[in-house]
C-alpha positions, 0 to 999 in steps of 0.5 A: 263752738262752730267751725267759723273763726273768731272775729279779731276786734283789736290787736294791740300791745295789751293783747287780742280781743276776739268775738265768736259769731255766736256772741253776735247772734245773741246780741242781734237776737236780743236787739231784735226783741226790742223792736215793736211789731215783732211777735217772735223769732223763728227757731229750729227744733233744738232751740224749741226743745231748749226753751221747753226746759226753761233755757232761753235761746237768745240767738233763735232765728239769727244766722251769722255768716263771716264772708270775704265782704264782711259780716252777713246776718239773716233774721227769721221773724214772725210779725204781729198782724197789722204792722207795716212789714217794711217799717218793722224790717227797717227798725230791726235792721237799724236797731241791730246795726246800732247795738252791734256797733255800740257793743262790738265796734263791728261794721255789719255788711248786710242784715237780711230780714226774712218774714216767715210768719204772721201772728193773728190777734188772739191766737197762739199758733202761727200762720205761715 
């Protein structure tokens, strides 16, 4: 687990519901892959090695921070060539916000989209 605290979703007489930031990363990662125009999420070395061994890294390219103002999400994405970057970024933000609202009832303060590459048609490598 990370050093970040759990998010307290509800605290009533039946008990507590807490959500780890890693769960938010996974939900946001899966919601992002549903958007047309997205080629891939940008991961780190560890997620790349894990995927080579067959483990799917759903939180790849997603960073969640819990701040005093709320929940901050950063996405690091690679888009397909020819798509409208502002339009795809807005669709990513909307889909992630709606999915997290439906699944966790959490309000997200910011969803920042960082375009780190463009995938050219017919190639397997990413131009950055």
